[in-house]
Each structure stands twice: as structure tokens, then as C-alpha cells.
C-alpha positions in Angstrom: 0.2 0.1 0.3 1.2 3.5 -0.9 0.4 6.7 -0.1 0.2 9.9 -2.0 -0.1 13.7 -1.3 -1.6 16.2 -2.8 -2.4 20.0 -2.5 -5.9 21.2 -3.7 -6.5 24.4 -5.3 -10.0 25.6 -5.9 -11.8 24.7 -2.5 -13.4 27.3 -0.4 -15.4 25.0 2.5 -16.6 22.1 4.0 -18.7 21.3 1.4 -15.7 21.2 -0.9 -13.8 18.9 1.6 -16.8 16.8 1.0 -17.0 16.9 -2.4 -13.4 16.4 -2.8 -13.4 13.1 -0.6 -16.3 11.6 -2.2 -14.8 12.4 -5.6 -11.4 10.6 -4.7 -12.4 8.0 -2.6 -14.4 6.5 -5.9 -11.1 6.4 -8.0 -10.3 2.6 -8.4 -7.2 1.7 -6.3 -7.7 4.1 -3.4 -8.9 2.5 -0.3 -8.4 5.7 2.1 -8.5 9.3 1.6 -8.4 12.3 4.3 -9.0 15.7 2.9 -8.2 18.9 4.5 -9.4 23.0 3.7 -6.7 24.1 6.0 -4.3 23.4 5.1 -5.7 22.3 1.0 -4.6 18.9 1.1 -5.7 15.4 -0.1 -3.7 12.3 2.0 -4.4 9.3 -0.5 -3.9 5.6 0.4 -3.9 2.7 -1.9 -2.5 -0.4 -3.4 -2.4 1.2 -6.6 -2.4 5.2 -6.6 -2.6 6.6 -10.0 -2.5 10.5 -10.0 -3.6 11.5 -13.5 -7.3 9.5 -12.7 -7.5 11.6 -9.3 -6.7 14.8 -11.1 -9.1 13.9 -13.8 -12.0 12.9 -10.9 -12.0 16.3 -8.7 -11.3 18.1 -12.1 -15.0 17.5 -12.6 -15.7 20.2 -9.5 -13.3 22.4 -10.6 -10.2 21.2 -8.2 -6.8 21.0 -9.3 -4.6 18.7 -8.3 -0.7 18.9 -7.5 1.4 16.0 -5.8 3.5 17.7 -2.9 6.1 16.5 -1.0 5.5 13.2 1.4 3.5 14.1 4.5 2.6 12.3 7.4 1.5 9.1 7.3 -0.1 6.5 9.2 2.6 4.4 11.2 3.1 0.7 11.3 -0.4 -0.8 13.1 1.4 -3.5 14.7 0.3 -7.0 13.6 0.5 -10.4 14.9 3.9 -12.7 14.7 3.0 -16.2 12.9 2.7 -17.3 16.6 0.8 -15.1 18.5 -2.1 -12.4 17.9 -0.9 -9.7 16.1 -0.9 -6.3 17.3 -2.0 -2.6 15.3 -3.4 0.4 16.7 -5.9 2.8 15.5 -4.3 5.0 12.6 -5.1 8.4 14.5 -3.3 11.2 15.8 -4.9 12.6 18.7 -5.4 16.3 18.6 -3.7 18.6 21.3 -5.9 18.4 24.6 -5.9 22.3 24.1 -8.0 22.2 20.7 -12.1 21.8 21.6 -14.0 18.7 19.6 -14.7 19.6 16.2 -18.5 19.4 15.5 -19.3 16.9 12.1 -19.3 18.7 8.9 -22.8 20.3 8.4 -24.8 18.7 5.9 -23.4 19.5 2.6 -25.9 17.7 0.1 -29.1 18.9 0.9 -30.8 22.5 0.6 -32.8 24.5 3.5 -35.6 26.4 3.1 -37.4 29.1 5.7 -41.1 28.3 5.9 -43.6 30.7 6.5 -47.6 30.1 7.7 -47.4 26.8 9.4 -49.5 26.4 12.1 -50.1 22.6 12.4 -49.0 19.0 11.6 -51.6 19.4 8.4 -49.5 22.4 7.3 -46.2 20.2 7.6 -47.7 17.7 5.5 -49.2 20.0 2.6 -45.5 21.5 2.5 -43.9 18.0 2.3 -46.3 17.0 -0.7 -46.2 20.3 -2.1 -42.1 20.0 -2.3 -41.8 16.4 -2.7 -43.8 16.7 -6.1 -41.4 18.8 -7.6 -39.4 16.9 -10.4 -36.2 16.1 -9.2 -36.6 16.4 -5.4 -35.8 13.0 -3.9 -36.0 13.7 -0.4 -37.5 16.8 1.8 -38.4 17.4 5.8 -40.3 19.7 7.2 -39.8 20.7 10.7 -42.8 22.9 12.5 -40.8 23.8 15.6 -38.0 25.4 13.7 -40.5 26.6 10.2 -37.6 25.1 8.3 -37.8 22.6 4.8 -34.8 20.1 4.5 -34.7 19.2 0.8 -32.4 17.1 -1.3 -32.8 18.2 -5.0 -30.2 17.3 -7.2 -32.4 17.8 -10.0 -34.6 20.7 -8.8 -34.0 24.6 -8.8 -34.4 26.1 -5.6 -37.1 28.8 -7.0 -39.1 25.7 -8.1 -39.2 24.4 -4.6 -40.4 28.3 -3.4 -42.9 28.2 -5.9 -44.5 24.7 -5.1 -44.8 25.8 -1.2 -46.1 29.4 -2.5 -48.8 27.7 -4.4 -49.5 25.4 -1.3 -50.5 28.4 0.1 -47.3 29.2 2.1 -44.1 31.2 2.1 -40.3 29.9 1.5 -37.0 31.5 1.1 -33.6 29.4 0.2 -30.9 29.4 3.1 -27.5 30.2 1.9 -25.1 27.4 2.8 -22.1 28.6 3.7 -22.4 32.5 2.8 -22.8 35.6 5.0 -22.6 35.4 8.3 -24.5 32.1 9.8 -24.2 33.4 13.5 -25.9 36.5 12.1 -29.0 34.4 10.5 -29.7 32.4 12.8 -29.8 35.2 15.4 -32.2 36.9 13.2 -34.3 33.9 13.2 -34.5 33.5 16.5 -35.2 37.0 17.1 -38.4 36.5 14.1 -39.5 33.4 16.5 -38.9 35.7 19.8 -41.3 38.2 18.3 -44.3 35.8 17.1 -44.0 34.7 20.7 -44.6 38.6 21.7 -47.7 39.1 18.5 -49.0 35.9 20.0 -49.2 37.5 23.7 -50.5 40.5 22.4 -53.3 38.9 20.2 -54.4 36.8 23.1 -54.7 40.1 25.7 -56.9 41.4 23.1 -59.2 39.1 22.7 -59.4 38.3 26.2 -59.9 41.8 27.0 -63.3 41.8 24.5 -63.9 38.2 25.5 -64.2 38.6 29.0 -66.9 41.3 29.4 -68.8 39.0 26.5 -68.8 36.0 28.9 -70.2 38.1 31.9 -72.9 39.7 30.0 -74.1 36.2 28.3 -73.7 34.5 31.6 -75.3 37.2 33.8 -78.0 38.2 31.3 -79.2 34.9 31.8 -79.4 35.0 35.3 -81.1 38.6 35.3 -83.5 39.0 32.2 -85.8 35.9 31.4 -86.2 37.7 28.2 -82.5 39.7 27.3 -83.1 43.0 25.6 -82.4 43.2 22.2 -79.5 46.0 23.0 -77.9 42.8 24.9 -77.8 40.9 21.8 -76.1 43.9 19.6 -73.2 44.7 22.4 -72.8 40.8 22.4 -72.6 40.7 18.4 -70.2 43.4 18.6 -67.8 42.1 21.5 -67.8 38.4 19.7 -67.3 40.6 16.3 -64.3 42.1 18.3 -62.8 38.6 19.8 -63.3 37.6 15.3 -60.8 40.4 14.6 -58.5 39.4 17.1 -58.1 36.2 15.7 -57.8 37.5 12.1 -54.7 35.6 11.7 -57.0 32.6 11.9 -59.1 33.3 9.6 -56.4 34.7 7.3 -54.8 31.6 6.9 -58.0 29.3 6.1 -58.8 31.6 3.7 -55.8 31.4 1.9 -56.1 27.5 2.5 -59.5 28.0 1.0 -58.9 29.9 -2.2 -56.3 26.9 -2.8 -59.0 24.1 -2.0 -57.1 23.1 0.9 -57.8 22.5 4.6 -55.7 23.1 7.9 -56.6 24.1 11.7 -57.0 27.3 10.9 -59.7 25.7 8.8 -61.4 23.9 11.6 -61.5 26.8 14.1 -62.3 29.2 11.6 -65.3 27.0 10.7 -66.5 26.7 14.1 -66.3 30.1 15.3 -67.9 31.7 12.2 -70.8 29.0 12.4 -71.6 29.8 16.3 -71.0 33.1 14.9 -73.6 33.2 11.9 -76.1 31.1 14.0 -75.9 34.0 16.3 -76.1 36.7 14.0 -79.5 35.1 12.6 -80.9 34.4 15.8 -80.6 37.8 16.7 -81.9 39.2 13.5 -84.7 36.4 14.1 -85.8 38.7 17.1 -84.4 35.7 19.6 -81.6 37.0 22.1 -81.9 34.6 24.6 -80.5 31.9 22.2 -77.1 33.9 21.3 -73.5 31.8 21.3 -71.4 35.1 20.5 -69.5 34.0 23.8 -69.1 30.6 22.5 -67.2 32.3 19.3 -65.3 34.8 21.6 -63.9 32.1 24.0 -62.8 29.6 21.1 -60.8 32.4 18.9 -59.4 33.7 23.1 -58.5 30.0 23.9 -57.0 29.1 20.5 -54.9 31.9 20.8 -54.1 31.4 24.4 -53.1 27.9 23.3 -50.8 29.6 20.2 -49.2 32.0 22.6 -48.2 29.4 24.8 -46.8 26.8 22.4 -45.1 29.8 20.8 -43.2 30.1 24.1 -42.8 27.0 25.0 -41.2 26.6 21.7 -39.1 29.7 22.2 -38.1 27.4 25.2 -36.7 24.9 23.0 -34.2 26.7 21.3 -32.4 28.2 24.1 -29.3 26.0 23.7 -29.0 27.1 20.1 -29.4 31.1 21.5 -27.1 30.4 24.1 -24.5 29.2 21.5 -25.3 32.0 19.3 -24.6 34.3 22.4 -20.9 32.6 22.8 -19.6 35.3 20.4 -19.1 38.9 21.1 -20.4 41.6 19.0 -17.4 43.5 19.0 -13.9 43.0 18.8 -10.4 45.4 19.2 -8.8 45.3 16.1 -5.3 46.4 16.7 -4.4 49.0 13.9 -0.5 50.1 12.1 0.1 52.6 15.6 -0.4 49.6 17.8 -4.0 51.3 19.2 -6.8 49.1 19.0 -10.6 50.2 17.6 -13.6 48.3 17.9 -15.4 47.2 15.5 -18.5 44.6 14.8 -17.4 41.1 15.3 -18.7 40.8 11.3 -16.1 43.2 9.8 -12.9 40.7 11.3 -11.1 39.5 8.2 -8.1 36.7 8.4 -4.9 38.1 9.1 -6.4 41.0 11.5 -4.4 41.1 14.9 -7.0 41.7 17.8 -6.8 41.9 21.3 -8.6 39.7 23.8 -9.2 41.4 27.1 -8.6 39.8 30.0 -12.4 37.8 30.8 -13.6 38.6 27.4 -14.7 36.0 24.9 -12.6 35.2 22.2 -14.7 36.6 18.4 -12.7 34.5 16.0 -10.5 31.3 15.2 -7.2 32.2 15.8 -3.4 31.9 16.5 -1.9 33.8 19.6 0.6 35.7 18.5 1.7 37.7 22.4 0.7 37.2 26.0 -0.3 33.9 28.2 -3.3 33.0 29.6 -5.8 30.1 30.3 -9.1 29.6 28.0 -12.1 28.3 29.2 -13.3 25.9 26.3 -16.0 24.2 28.3 -18.8 25.2 26.5 -17.5 23.7 23.1 -15.5 21.1 24.8 -16.9 20.3 27.8 -13.7 19.9 29.6 -14.0 21.7 33.0 -10.7 22.7 33.3 -9.2 25.7 31.7 -6.6 25.2 28.9 -3.1 27.5 29.0 -2.4 29.1 26.0 0.9 31.0 24.9 2.5 31.9 21.5 1.7 29.5 18.8 -1.7 28.2 20.4 -4.6 27.8 18.3 -7.5 29.2 19.9 -11.6 29.6 19.6 -14.2 31.7 18.3 -16.3 31.7 21.6 -14.3 30.4 24.2 -13.6 32.9 27.2 -10.1 34.1 27.8 -9.0 33.7 31.2 -6.9 36.6 33.9 -4.2 37.4 30.9 -4.4 39.8 27.9 -3.7 38.0 24.7 -3.0 39.1 20.8 -5.0 37.0 18.7 -4.2 36.4 14.7 -7.0 35.9 12.8 -7.8 32.5 10.6 -10.9 31.5 10.3 -13.9 34.4 10.8 -17.3 34.5 10.7 -19.0 31.9 8.9 -16.1 29.8 8.6 -14.8 29.6 12.5 -15.4 26.5 14.4 -18.1 27.7 16.8 -20.2 28.9 13.2 -20.2 25.3 12.0 -21.4 24.3 15.6 -24.2 26.8 15.2 -25.2 25.5 11.8 -24.8 21.8 12.5 -27.3 21.9 15.7 -29.8 24.1 13.4 -29.7 21.5 10.9 -29.8 18.3 13.2 -32.8 20.3 15.1 -35.1 20.9 11.7 -34.3 17.3 11.3 -37.0 14.1 11.0 -36.6 11.2 12.9 -38.1 8.3 11.2 -41.1 7.7 14.0 -42.5 11.2 13.1 -43.4 9.9 9.4 -46.4 7.9 10.8 -47.7 11.0 12.6 -47.2 13.2 9.5 -49.3 10.9 7.4 -52.1 11.3 10.1 -51.9 14.8 10.3 -52.0 15.0 6.6 -55.3 13.2 6.7 -56.8 14.4 9.9 -58.3 17.6 8.7 -60.2 16.1 6.1 -61.7 13.7 8.5 -62.9 15.8 10.6 -64.7 17.9 8.5 -66.8 14.6 7.2 -67.3 14.0 11.0 -68.3 17.6 11.5 -70.8 17.1 9.1 -71.9 13.8 9.6 -72.5 14.8 13.2 -75.1 17.9 12.3 -77.0 15.5 10.0 -77.4 12.9 12.6 -78.4 15.5 15.3 -80.7 16.6 12.7 -82.3 13.5 11.7 -82.5 12.4 15.2 -85.3 15.6 15.8 -82.5 17.9 17.4 -83.3 21.7 16.8 -80.9 22.8 14.3 -79.1 25.2 16.8 -78.2 22.2 18.8 -76.8 19.9 15.5 -74.9 23.2 14.5 -73.0 23.3 18.4 -72.5 19.5 17.8 -70.3 20.0 14.6 -68.5 23.6 16.0 -67.3 21.4 19.0 -66.2 18.5 16.6 -64.4 21.2 14.4 -62.8 22.7 17.4 -61.3 20.0 19.7 -59.3 17.8 17.1 -55.8 19.0 17.0 -53.5 18.3 14.3 -51.1 20.4 16.0 -49.9 18.1 19.0 -49.5 15.5 16.4 -47.2 17.8 14.6 -45.3 18.7 17.5 -44.5 15.1 19.3 -41.6 14.8 17.4 -39.7 17.6 16.8 -39.7 19.6 19.7 -38.4 16.8 21.7 -35.4 16.6 18.9 -35.2 20.1 18.9 -34.8 20.2 22.8 -32.7 17.0 22.7 -30.3 18.3 20.1 -29.9 21.5 22.0 -29.0 19.6 25.2 -26.7 17.4 23.6 -24.9 20.3 21.8 -24.7 22.3 25.3 -22.8 18.8 26.6 -20.2 19.1 23.5 -22.4 16.1 22.0 -23.1 17.0 18.3 -25.7 14.8 16.2 -26.1 15.4 12.8 -29.7 14.8 12.6 -32.8 13.5 14.1 -32.7 9.9 12.5 -28.7 9.5 14.1 -30.3 10.4 17.6 -33.0 7.7 17.0 -30.4 5.1 15.9 -28.2 5.9 18.5 -31.2 5.1 21.0 -32.1 1.8 19.4 -28.6 0.3 19.8 -27.5 -3.1 21.8 -23.9 -3.5 20.7 -21.1 -0.6 20.9 -17.6 -1.6 19.1 -15.3 0.3 20.6 -12.4 1.1 19.2 -9.1 0.9 21.6 -6.4 3.4 20.9 -8.0 6.9 20.9 -11.2 5.6 22.3 -10.7 3.7 25.7 -7.0 4.5 25.8 -5.0 8.0 25.3 -3.4 7.5 22.3 -0.1 7.9 23.1 1.8 5.3 23.5 5.1 4.8 25.6 7.8 3.1 25.1 8.3 1.0 28.1 11.0 -1.1 27.2 13.6 -1.8 24.3 14.8 -5.3 23.5 17.2 -7.0 21.4 16.9 -9.9 19.5 16.8 -12.3 22.5 13.8 -10.5 23.9 15.6 -9.5 26.6 16.2 -5.9 27.7 19.1 -3.9 25.8 21.7 -2.3 28.3 22.6 0.3 25.0 19.4 1.2 23.4 20.2 4.4 21.7 21.3 3.2 18.1 18.0 1.1 17.8 16.0 4.0 19.0 18.0 6.6 16.6 17.3 3.8 13.9 13.5 2.7 14.3 12.8 7.0 15.1 14.4 8.0 11.8 11.7 6.4 9.4 9.0 7.0 11.9 9.6 10.8 12.0 7.5 10.7 8.7 4.1 9.8 10.5 1.8 10.9 13.1 0.5 7.6 14.1 0.1 7.3 17.8 2.7 4.7 18.1 5.1 6.6 15.8 4.9 9.4 17.9 5.8 7.4 20.9 8.8 6.3 19.4 10.1 9.7 18.2 8.8 10.8 22.0 11.3 8.5 23.2 14.2 9.5 21.0 13.5 12.9 22.1 13.7 11.9 26.1 17.0 10.3 25.7 18.7 13.0 23.9 19.5 11.8 20.7 20.0 13.6 17.2 17.7 12.5 14.4 19.2 10.2 11.8 18.2 11.3 7.9 16.0 8.8 6.3 15.5 8.6 2.4 13.1 6.5 0.0 10.4 6.2 2.9 7.4 4.2 2.4 4.6 3.4 4.9 2.4 0.3 4.3 -0.9 1.1 6.5 -1.4 -1.3 9.0 2.2 -2.8 8.9 5.1 -1.0 8.8 7.5 1.6 7.5 10.5 1.4 5.3 13.2 3.6 4.4 17.1 4.1 3.9 19.2 5.3 6.9 23.0 5.4 6.8 22.5 3.5 3.3 21.0 0.5 4.8 17.6 -0.9 4.4 15.8 0.0 7.5 12.2 -2.1 7.9 10.2 -0.8 11.1 7.0 -2.4 12.3 4.7 -5.4 13.1 6.0 -8.7 14.0 4.0 -10.5 11.3 5.0 -7.0 8.6 8.9 -7.7 9.3 7.8 -11.6 8.6 6.6 -11.0 4.9 9.6 -8.8 4.2 11.8 -11.8 4.6 12.9 -11.7 8.6 12.7 -15.0 9.8 9.8 -15.7 12.1 11.8 -18.1 14.4 13.9 -14.6 14.8 10.3 -12.5 15.7 9.0 -15.0 18.3 10.9 -13.7 21.5 10.6 -10.5 20.7 6.3 -11.5 20.4 6.8 -13.2 24.0 8.6 -10.4 25.7 5.6 -8.0 24.4 3.0 -10.6 25.6 5.0 -10.8 29.2 4.5 -6.9 29.2 0.9 -7.0 27.6 2.8 -4.3 25.5 2.6 -3.4 21.0 5.7 -4.9 19.8 7.8 -2.8 16.9 10.3 -4.7 15.4 13.2 -3.1 14.0 15.3 -4.9 11.3 18.3 -3.3 9.1 19.1 -5.2 5.6 16.7 -8.4 6.6 18.5 -8.7 9.9 16.8 -8.2 13.3 18.0 -5.7 15.7 15.3 -6.0 18.3 11.9 -4.1 18.8 10.3 -1.5 21.3 7.6 -2.3 23.3 5.1 0.2 23.8 1.8 0.3 25.9 -0.8 3.1 26.4 -2.7 4.4 29.4 -6.2 3.8 29.6 -8.2 6.8 29.9 -10.0 7.9 32.6 -13.9 7.3 32.8 -13.6 4.5 30.6 -14.5 1.5 33.3 -17.6 4.2 34.1 -18.9 4.6 30.4 -18.3 0.8 30.1 -20.5 0.4 33.4 -23.2 2.8 31.8 -23.4 1.0 29.0 -24.1 -2.4 30.3 -26.5 -0.9 32.8 -28.2 0.5 30.0 -28.3 -2.8 27.9 -25.9 -2.2 25.4 -23.4 -4.9 25.6 -19.6 -3.1 24.9 -17.3 -5.0 22.5 -13.3 -3.8 22.2 -12.2 -4.3 18.5 -8.6 -3.4 18.1 -6.0 -4.4 15.5 -3.4 -4.6 18.3 -2.2 -8.1 19.8 -5.0 -9.9 22.1 -2.6 -9.6 25.4 -2.9 -5.5 25.1 -6.0 -5.9 24.1 -7.2 -8.1 26.9 -5.2 -6.2 29.6 -7.1 -2.8 28.7 -10.6 -5.0 28.2 -9.9 -6.0 31.9 -9.5 -2.6 33.1 -12.7 -1.3 31.6 -15.0 -4.0 32.6 -15.0 -5.4 28.9 -15.7 -9.3 28.2 -15.9 -9.7 24.5 -12.6 -8.6 22.6 -11.6 -8.9 19.1 -7.8 -8.3 18.3 -5.7 -8.5 15.4 -8.7 -6.7 13.4 -7.8 -4.4 10.3 -10.2 -2.1 9.4 -12.0 -4.1 6.8 -12.4 -6.6 9.8 -14.2 -3.9 11.9 -16.7 -3.4 8.7 -17.2 -7.2 8.7 -17.5 -7.4 12.6 -20.3 -4.7 12.0 -22.3 -6.5 8.9 -21.7 -10.1 10.8 -23.4 -8.5 14.3 -25.9 -6.7 12.0 -27.1 -9.6 10.0 -27.8 -11.6 13.7 -30.1 -8.7 15.0 -27.6 -6.1 16.4 -28.1 -2.5 16.4 -24.3 -1.5 16.4 -22.7 1.6 17.3 -19.0 1.8 15.8 -16.9 4.1 18.7 -13.5 5.3 17.0 -11.2 8.0 16.1 -8.8 7.1 13.4 -8.9 6.8 9.9 -8.7 3.4 9.6 -12.2 3.4 11.4 -14.1 5.5 9.3 -15.5 2.7 6.8 -17.1 0.8 9.9 -18.2 4.4 11.6 -19.9 4.5 8.1 -21.2 1.1 7.7 -22.3 0.6 11.6 -26.4 1.6 12.5 -24.7 4.8 13.9 -20.8 6.0 13.9 -20.0 7.9 16.9 -16.4 9.2 16.8 -14.4 11.1 19.3 -14.1 14.9 19.5 -10.3 14.5 19.2 -10.4 12.2 16.5 -9.3 12.4 12.7 -11.2 14.7 10.1 -12.2 11.3 8.2 -13.9 9.8 11.3 -15.7 12.4 12.3 -17.3 13.2 8.6 -17.9 9.4 8.8 -20.1 9.3 12.1 -23.4 10.8 12.8 -22.2 11.9 16.6 -19.0 13.5 17.8 -18.3 13.1 21.4 -16.9 16.2 23.3 -13.3 15.9 23.5 -11.4 12.6 24.5 -14.0 11.3 27.4 -15.7 8.6 26.3 -18.1 8.8 29.6 -19.6 11.3 26.1 -20.6 7.9 24.6 -22.7 6.6 27.5 -24.3 10.3 28.1 -25.7 10.3 24.3 -27.0 6.8 24.5 -29.4 7.9 27.9 -30.1 11.2 26.2 -31.2 9.5 22.8 -33.2 7.0 24.7 -35.0 9.2 26.9 -35.6 11.3 23.6 -37.5 8.2 22.1 -39.5 7.6 25.5 -40.5 11.2 25.1 -41.6 11.4 21.5 -43.9 7.8 22.1 -45.2 9.3 25.2 -46.1 12.7 22.8 -47.6 10.7 19.9 -49.7 8.1 22.6 -51.1 11.5 24.2 -51.9 13.2 20.6 -53.2 9.9 18.8 -55.4 9.5 22.1 -56.4 13.3 22.6 -57.8 13.1 19.2 -59.4 9.4 19.6 -61.3 10.5 22.7 -62.0 13.5 22.1 -63.7 13.9 18.9 -66.3 11.2 19.9 -67.3 13.2 23.1 -67.7 15.9 21.1 -69.6 14.5 18.2 -71.7 12.8 21.1 -72.7 16.5 22.4 -70.7 15.8 25.7 -68.2 18.3 25.2 -69.6 21.6 24.4 -67.4 24.1 21.8 -66.2 26.2 24.7 -64.8 23.2 26.4 -63.3 21.5 23.2 -61.8 24.7 21.9 -60.0 24.5 26.0 -59.4 20.6 25.5 -57.6 21.7 22.0 -55.7 24.3 23.3 -54.5 22.5 26.7 -53.5 19.2 24.1 -50.7 21.1 22.1 -48.7 22.9 25.2 -49.1 19.5 27.3 -46.7 17.8 24.3 -44.5 20.8 24.2 -44.4 21.3 27.7 -43.4 17.2 28.2 -40.7 17.7 25.4 -39.2 20.2 27.7 -38.2 17.9 30.8 -35.3 16.9 28.0 -33.7 19.8 29.1 -32.8 18.3 32.2 -32.5 14.6 31.2 
């Protein structure tokens, strides 16, 4: 296997990164690809990497490849010698402890539209049908709480989608992908949602102000007058009409749907209130003011507006986590000018290369690098780490984190929509707007509930009339049926829980790609846990240097220097451990030439004119080192539960280095929590069985799969899935990416490689494996809440509609029940904030 490194021209965003990764990965002979935006580079591994084919593949997207000098690559992943189990390690280079856990890349394969005019689940179904009917649309998800539509439309233009939504009676506007300031855009959307709460409150207060005297006059008049005077009916008519005016958005929405021969929740309320109001006007004109129902129409409108106000306020609270993330970035920054002065400018005006002064206690406005000063930076809100991280000249900092006691001068590298905080905000917003699989049943029911209720209301009125009831009695039964039905509760049952759960996860540093990922995590039965970088620190240290006989070498400087010479070009954890041992001993680096890397095996090169081989015992055996000579090295590694890396020169074994890793704090607690939740943990590693078994014993895992190469991890996922298991793959390395993508749900460590994070659906905070257990428990609580909401929403409609049909629920009580049903669903979802 060979590795090629290319510089890429033409990439401008993370969407470009994913496109380039996909195109390069589809080229025959390529087994692994890692593409980064900064620096713009592609690292390609494969048995037959053809540069011309790679260039042709990316040229279609406007990218240009130029081969670069050899770059750091995967180190030997020691595998077994012939007799014992193999040794390998996850091909990942953990990020420095001070770096925040990067979120997975936002969805680059979908377009997002802001949708206006939706009030209930039937609106969601109508918008989905309209967009799905557009030629070229492959998939559409519509979120009621976020007022968003996610559209996968490789063959449709955005303007076609907008026209389809408008034709259905709603408004739509395309959201830019990565253009502009995503933080400002989300903040503006949040302000619009808060404004909705204010408007809903105002409309309700107006309706309540006119309905209260209306009810007093109607109820009091019945007690005072046996035959109410005409003026009483006229006043009731005026107050009732004023109440309907306060509910103008309801009637306006119903009219817009009626013009297009459609119906929604507004239609039901409008028909019910207008029927009660129209009957009362007819009775008043007929000179019968004793049997008016203006108060019923007014109370219905007031209760519906109260329900919408409480619902809007509760939905606003579901977005508090996103609002908190948006508020992390300061509105202004202190930019240094040529004469050393600092000028205060809007954060949106900053550009890469600007130098900024960050005062003690202030939030950092950009991603960048410290050029002057020392301090501690609190990164807890992005990484979940409780302890502040020391920062000095040369260290990277992330926008949204908080500076400690020392002033810093920071050079901006990423600003606005390109910052890590903006990516996180975009990811959380998109995840909150996504749709869980379980939601589709509710959408289907909501889509047909309104026409069914219209039919039931008509049938109820006819049935009462045929039974000999007065027209007034029959009409009131129909009104009660129209008002009591609630598609809103169905439409809100799932998305409100998803919005709260995604926000709660983000607040803990856990980033979820979409609602389906959360749903999949809740159903997990088995967790495949990579060893190096996941359960262990990913920083192996040399614990011994042995000779060909397996005994400690009294003078190991030469062997360490030789091994480090070829390993210096790798960023694999084992390679770093070997180079660190050379530096610890104070040895001078040796030059190496013709270095080639066999991913999962070892590294070869020329040092002082001799051919050096450094790698797994089995790999050395395949390259001519006698298997018998390797047995003492393997035995020594087994005795110390360490990973062996053999060193040979011109085919002769010189000895080897034994490396061991430390178990992460919290790994045992994470495994215990998973077991208590009914999830079976499985340790999967390419390392030797003895090493894996020692880690498994330390954390409490019984099932150990050692000597597993990347393709073997994919096979294990398939085997368990074929047996009916729901598998979560948890890893951090490039070689974990295929299994992360294949699993029921992939979970990446925050300190893992970009390839791992892109392949995973969920990213954990930093390097703490306890985040996995926390994510599983939150996902299960979310799914439990969704099911509770759906049971309530279905049961409410199944019970309430027959009661209204039978005349047991009068219109006023029906309106109160309908308003309460939506509020109950949203309030139940809000409990997840403390999950």
C-alpha cells in the first residue's frame, strides 16, 4: 500500500472538502482518503494510486491537484507474529488537548428553506407534499418548531421549490449554505421566533379583553333577564365580532387555504367560530336574543390564541441551547491598527490576518493563533472540559471560548461563517430541523386528519338533525367537533423533543448530525469500541527496548535512533511514541530517505545507506525477516502486555520497542453505564490480544476482538447487524472511518481525525468516552418522550372527537381541551432539558 499527498486548489468550504473526499474515494485503487481545508491537502492511500485518475476525478468539480512532498502518514500498526495474536493500533493522531472537539461537518447534500405560514401538523404534511411533487426532489423533511424544510433535490432548482410551497399557500425562502454570517442569520431567525411570541401574546390579550365582558354579559344576562333586551344581543354581537378580529390570522390562514382548495387547523377553527357567530347573528336578526352563542365564538378564538401563545413561548424555550451558542461570540472586537492602537469594530467586520486584542474575561471573536501573551482559556462550552487550557504564543484558540486572567493578542485565521462556532451553530440548527423516522407516521395522520374531521363534523350535524334535534343543537355539535380536533399536537410531538434533545446534547459538547442519528443511537444494542484513542489515551509510550533475544538492551540508543528516523514521517500514535523516546534520550535525528508506509503494517526507508524496516512482527516476516527470529520479541511483548514494533536492518532483526498506552479516565465508568443501559460493549482493535485483554479487564469488557484490520471492523459490523444487533461503532482514526460509516450509527471522538468525524453521525466531546454513555441515555430519553407525545396526541383525538360528536363536550370546553393538548406535548418535551 502506498500513500500520495496532494495540494488542492479551488476548495473554499467544508462542502468542497466532502465533495473532494467523495470523488477521490471513488477512484479505483484508492482505499482511504483524508482531505483538509486548512491546509488544502489530500492524503490518498491505496495499493494502486494513479495521480492522473485522481486529477481527472476532481477536475469535474473545478478542483486542481498538485502532488506535494511526502507528508505525515499512518505509522506501523503492529500486527501479530506468526504464533501469537497480531498487534495494531488505530490509525489516528489525537489532537492536542487544548483543541476543542470539532463538530461533524454540516449537511452539504441538502438545501434548507425557511417556511412561513405553518401552524399545525397538517401544514407540515401539505408543505411536504408540495415539495415532494417537484420533479427532481429526492427527499424532503419539514420541521414545524424550526419553520424549516430540508430538501435533497439534485434535479430541482431552488426557485421551483419556492414556487411549489407558495402554490400550497405558504411562504418559502432559500437559506444560503455557507455564505454570509451564519451566526447573524440564526440570531435573526431566533429574533423572529421571539417576535412571534410577543405577537401571539398581544393577540391573546386583545381577545381576552373583549371576551371577558362578552361572557359576563351572556352568562349574567341569563340570570338577570328571562327575555334579554335587544341591546344586550347587539353588544354581544359587537364584542363577539371584535374577538374574531383579534383572531384575524386564523381566518386569514383559513382563507388562503380555501382559495387553493386546501384545509388545515385554521380551517377547523374558522369554520367552527364562524358557524357559532353566524348562527347567533341569524337568531339576533330573527329577534331571539335569548339563544345567542357569540360568547362561544369569542371564547373559542381566545382559547386558541392562548394555546398558540403558550405553544410559541414553549417552542421558544426549546431553542435556548442554540441561542446560548449564538451568544458565545461577542458582538464587537478590539482590532489592532498600524500604530498599535485598538479600535472597537463589529465582529462581522473582521477578516483573516487581523490582529485582535482579547482582554481578560472577554470571549474570543474568531478562530486564530496567539501571537502575544499568556493566559488560560475556558473551552468548556465547546469541549465539555471543565478545566481551563493554558495558552501562549503559537497556540490555537477558538472563537466563542472565554479568555482567563491574561491579555492576549490573537491573529485571526477563520472568521464569520468559517469559524468552528459557526459550524457548530449550523450543525445544531440543521439537526434540530431534521426529521426522525418515527415522525413520518404522525405526519401521515396529520395530513388526513383535517379532511376526516370535516367529514365527521358534517356527519355529526346531520345525525343530530335526523334524530330530531333543533338546528341550533346540531350546529353546536358540529362546531365542537371542528374545534376539538388537534393536528397541532401530532405535528409537534416529535420535532419539539428533537429540538430540545439536540440543544441539550450541544450544551454538553455532543454534536448530533440529524434526528435519525439520535433515533438510531437510542436503539443500539452493541457498542464496538476502538482501543487506541477511544478507551486509551492514544499516546503510547516506550516501556522497554529489547534485543533479538527478547531481553532488555543495555545500550538501546542506536536502535531507538534508527526506528525514529523512519517513524518521524508518520503521525501515528505508535510513531509519536517512538519519536518521543528518541527526544527523551536526547538523541540527534538521523536522516532517512525513500520512506514508504504500509498502512496497518510498517514503515521502510534507507538510513545510513542501509534498508531499515520498522513495524509489526507479521509485517517484518512478510518482508523476509525469519519468523523464528521474531518469536522472542512477540513473547516479550506478551509478558508485558505491550505492543511490539520490530526493527530490522538489511533483513536482520536488531530487536524491538515495546509500547503501552494508558486507559482514559472515565473509560470504566462509561462501560459500566453502557452495560446498565443494556448495551453490550465489544473492544475491537488491531493490536495483540494480550494488550487488548489488559485494557478490556481494566474497563470491564468481556468481549475482545483483537488483530482486526479496518476491513475486519466493517465485517464485524455486518456480522452483528446480520444477527439482528443494532451496532454503534465508536472510533477516532482514519482506519475507523469505513466501520463508522457502515454501522447503524457511527460515533467519533472529538479529538479524532477529520475522516472519522465526517463518517460519524455523532461526535463526542473531547476525548472522554463517558460522552458515549451520556449520548445513549439522552437518545433513549428522547425516543421515550417522543413516544409519550405521540400516544397522548393520538389518544386525545381518538377520545375527544367522539365526545364532541356525542354532544358531551360543548364548543367552549372543546376549545380549551384543544389548546391544552398542544401545550402538554411541548411541555413534556421541555423535560428533556434536564435529562
